[in-house]
N, C-alpha and C positions, 0 to 999 in steps of 0.2 A: 503494500500499500504505500501512499504518498502523505504521510502526516503533514509535511510542510511543502511549500512551493519549490523549495530547493530540490527536494527528492523527486518532485514531478518533472522539473526542468532537466535533471540529471538523466532520468529514465528517456525522456522524449529526445534531448539533443546531446547526450552523453558529454555534457560539460557540467562542472560544479559551479553553481552560482549561489553564494550565500544569501538567500532570501529568507529571513525568519519570520515568515508569515504562514499561519496555519492554513492548510488547503480548505478544511471545512469552513473556516472563517471567511476565506476569499469568496467561496460560492455563496455563502450567506450574503456577503456584500453584492454579488451578482444578482442574487435572488430579489434584491431590492432595486438595483440599477436597471436591468432589463424590463421587469414589469412596469417601471417608471414610464418608459415609452409607450407601452401597451395601454396603460391608463390614460396617458395623455392623447393618444390617438382616439381612444373611445370617448373621452370627454368632449373633444372637438366633434366627433361624428354625432354624437347625442344632441350637442348644441346646434349643429347645422339641421338636424332632424326636427328641431323645435321642442324636444323633449326636456331639456334643462337650459337654463337661461343665465345670462351675465347678470351680475348684482352690483348694487353700489355699496361702497365701503368708505367710511369716514376715516380720516388720518389727520392727527394733529402735527403741524409742522412749525418748527421753530421753538419747541419746547426742550428745556434741559434734560438731561438724562435722569430717569426716575430711580428711586431706591431699588425697584424690582430689576431694572436693566442692569444696574451696577451689581446687585447680588448674583443675577444669573451670569453675567459676563465673568464675574470673579470666581464663581464656581467653575465655570468652563476653564478659565485660565489656570485654577489650581489643579484640576484634573490633567490638563495638557502638561503643566510643569512636573506634576507628581508622577504620572505615568509615562508619557512621551519622552520628555527629558530624562526622567529617572531610567527609562529603558536603554538611552544611551550611556548613561553613567553606570548602570548595573547591566552591561551588555551581555556578560558571560550568563547571567541568570535568565535573561530575556531570551537569548537564543537557544538556550536548553530547553526552554518551554514558555514559548510566547503567550499562548492562552492562559496558562497557569499564572504567569506573571502578571497579566492584565486583571484577571479576576481574583488576585490575592491581595493582600495588605502591603505588598512590597512596592516601593517607589522612593522618591527623594523628596523629603519634606521641604527643604530649603527651595528647591526649584519650583515646588508647588505654590509656596508663598509668594515667590518672585512672579510666577505666572499669574496669581490672583491679582496682585498690585498692577501689573502691565495690562491685563485685560480690562480691569476696572477703569484704570486711567485712560485707556484707549477709547471706550465707549464714552467717557465723561469728555475728553477733548474733542471728539468727533461731534457730539452734540452741541458743544460749546461754540464750534464754528459756524453753525447754521442757526444758532439761537436768535430769536427775534424778541424785541421789547415786550411784544404781546403775542403769544402763540396763535395760530391761525388753523382753523378746522376746515380741510378740504375734502371734497367728495370726488371719488374716482371710480371708473367702471372696471370691474374685475371679471374676467372669463374664468369659468370653472378650471380649465386646465392650467391656469397660473397659480392655482392652490397646490400643484403637485409637489414641489419642493418642500413646503410646509407639512404636506400630507405624510411624505416619506419620513421626515424627522420624527413626528408624532406617532407614526405608526411603529417605527423601529423602536421608540422609547417605551410606549405601552405594550408593544409586542413582546419586548423582552421581559418586562414584568410578567406579562401573562405566561410566557414559556417557562419562566423559573417558578412561578407560583403552581402551575399544573404539574410540573416536575416534583416539586416539593410535595404535593398531595399524593402523587403516584408513588413516591418513596416515603411515606409518612413515618414508618417505623424507623428507618435510617435517620430521618430528620430529627426525631425525638431524642435519639441517642447522641447524634453528632450534627447539631443545627448549623453550625458555621461551616462544616465541610460540604454539606449539601447545598447550602446558599451560594457559596463561593467556588462550587466545583466548574471546571472550565467546559465540561461535557454534558452538564445537566440542564438540558433543554426539551420542552415539549412543543412540537410543531402545533398542535391544535390549541394549546395555551396561547401561543404567539397569535394564531389565526384568529381566535375568538376575541381577544383583546384589541387585537390591530383592526379587525373588521368594525367592532363596535366604535372604536375612535374615529374611524373613516366615515361611517354612517353618521355618527353624532355631528362632526365637523360640517360635513356637507349639507346635511339636513337643516342645520342652523342657517345656512345660506340660502335656504329656499328651494332645495332640490328634493325631489319625491324619492322616498326609500327604494321603490321597486326599480327605478331607473338607475340608481346608484348601485344596487345589487347587481344588476346586469352589467354595468360598467366594469365592476370589479372581478367579475367571475372569470374572464380568460387570463387576467393578470395573476390571480390567486393560484389557478392552475399551473401557469407557467412558473410561478415562484416555488411552488411545491416540487416540480419537476427538476429545477435547477438545485434547490436544496438537496434533493435526494442524490444528485450527482456527487455533491460535497461529501455526503454520507459514505458513499461507496468508494470514492477515491481515497479518503482519508482513513476509512475504517474506524468510525466513532462509536461502535458498539450497537448501532441500530440494525442489526442482522437478524437472521432468522434462526430457527432451531436446527439441530443437527440432521442432515440429509443421509439417510442410510439406503435410500433407493438406488439401484443401479442407474448409471448415467445414459441416456440415449445417445446413440453414435453420432447425431447430426448437430450437436451443440458443443462448445468448448467446456472444459471442466470447471472453469471459474464461474460460468453461468449456471452450473448446476449445484455443485457443492464446493465452496471455497473456504479456506482457512485463514484468509486475512493476515498475511505476513507483514510485519512491520506497522501494525494497526496503530492509531493515534492514541489508544488508551492502554497500551501495553497489556492486553488481555491475552490469556492462554499460557503457553509454555515458551521457554526460551528458545530462540532459533540457534542451532549449533553454529559455532565459528562467528557469530554476530557480536560485534562490539559498538556500543552506542546507546543512545536514549531509547529508540524504538526497536527493540529486539524480541518481540514476542509474536506468537501466531497461535491460533486456535488448534487445539489437539485433534479436533475432528472437522471436517467439511461442513459448513452450514449453508442454507438457503441464502443467497446474496439478494435479499429482499430489497435493499436500496436501489440496486440496479434494475429490478423489475418495475419498482415504482416510478423510477425516473423515466424509464422507457414508455410505460403506460401513460403516465401523466403529460410527458411531452407530446405523445400521440393524441391525446385528448385535447390538449391546448391547440394543436395544429387544426383539429376538426372544427373546434369552437370558432377559431380565428377564420377558417375559410367560410363557415356558414353563417357567421355573425350578421352580415348585412341582409340575409334572406329571413332571419328571425325578427318578425316585427311585433309580435304579441308581448307586451311587458311582462316580465317575470320568467319567461321561457328559458332564457339563458342562464338565469340564477338557479332555477330548479334542475336544469340540466346539469350544472356544476355540482349541485348537492347529491344528485344520483350517482354521477360518474365517481366523484372522489369519495363519497361515503360508501358506496359499494365496493370501490377498489380497496379501500383501507380495511373495510370490514373482512374481505376475503384475505387480504394479506395478513391480518392479525392472527390468522389460524396457524400460520407457520412462523410467526415472530416471537422473539423472546420479549417478554413483558410481564411485569406482575398482574396476577389475575385476582378477580374478585367475585365473590359469590352473591349474585343478585336474582332472588327468587328462584334459587336452585339452579341457575345457569351460571357458568363461568364466563366473566368477560374481563378484558383489559380495559383501561380507560379510553384508549383510542378506539377499540372496537364498539364500545358503547356510544361514544360521540360519532362514530361512522354510521352506526345503526340509525341514530336519531337524525343525522343528515339524510341518508337514504329515505327514511320514512317521511321526512320533512319534504323532500323533493317530490316524492310520489303523492303526498297530500296536495302540494302546489299544483302539479299537473291535473290531479282530479278536480281541484276547485276551478282551474282555468277551463277544463272541458265542460264542467257543469255550467259555468257562468256563460260560456259560448252557446251551449243549448238553450239556456233560458232567455238569451238575446235573440236567438233564432226564433223561438216560439213566440216571443212578443211582437216580432216583425210580422210573422205570419197571421196573428191575431189582428194586428193593426190593419193588415191588407184585407 
């Protein structure tokens, strides 16, 4: 596997480039960047179709920096100094385990304090340059797609909180005994936690701007499917522990071994047994081959995204795209959980993982949505016939 981009570059190009960036983290970043353009395209298309509209937003011009702005910028400056500058100062620790360093208490306190002062002073001076004797309130027209940058930041922030929260719930017993270890673990994230918190944040922000929830759900569906597929590529390439159960079945002759049962050598979480003759930080592999479920999910979800993207303009009924996403993603995850490694819970005599329960609810929600649309259209047709 390729726990860092350095190992991936070395495999692809046969040269050693010291890039201390985790492969999984890189693909998580891509899972925000590429769907950004999908969201932007769909915002523009829906606005052109007259389903969402530009809105007026007031802005205070010429005011000095507020205490909130100083506080936020100061905190960002502290994090930048404490972690980013700290990573250069403590380079050996950062290179050995970049993600572990980021999510630990490691850093440089002096650099953090300097960063706090510099960033707070920066916003203060910047506002001072444009300060007017009397601040003026201006109104400007904002198109929905212009919210994208703000949305990405807010979705990343609240999605991170949701991913951590759901992972904590999923590993509750471990959290009770070692709360700090679970909270600050570099690999402890739940996709559905991030999805739910991120989706609620997206819907809340845009709905407050006057956009209907059904159109927002349709806009976000292709991008969410793409983000999921890209994220699963990162899981597969890094070997982050999101794999399946041991596959004891004989391999069919028409597929490679790694697609059927894979032992994830040099995985990012050092799970399994030591690799003979390997020296370094990532020198473990699983004792038995397991189903490479991240690969399966990446392939399936990227295919689903392409189908949704190709047919998006032909889908004109509000809600159909969103319900399609629920059925496809929920059904796919529900099936995949049958061969994945995850804590299981007994619910009404049935064994469920957290993800399979959410997948089931998504699937049922999508089917219910389609049933509602079909019933509503039948009722509309009956009313027309009655009027005629």
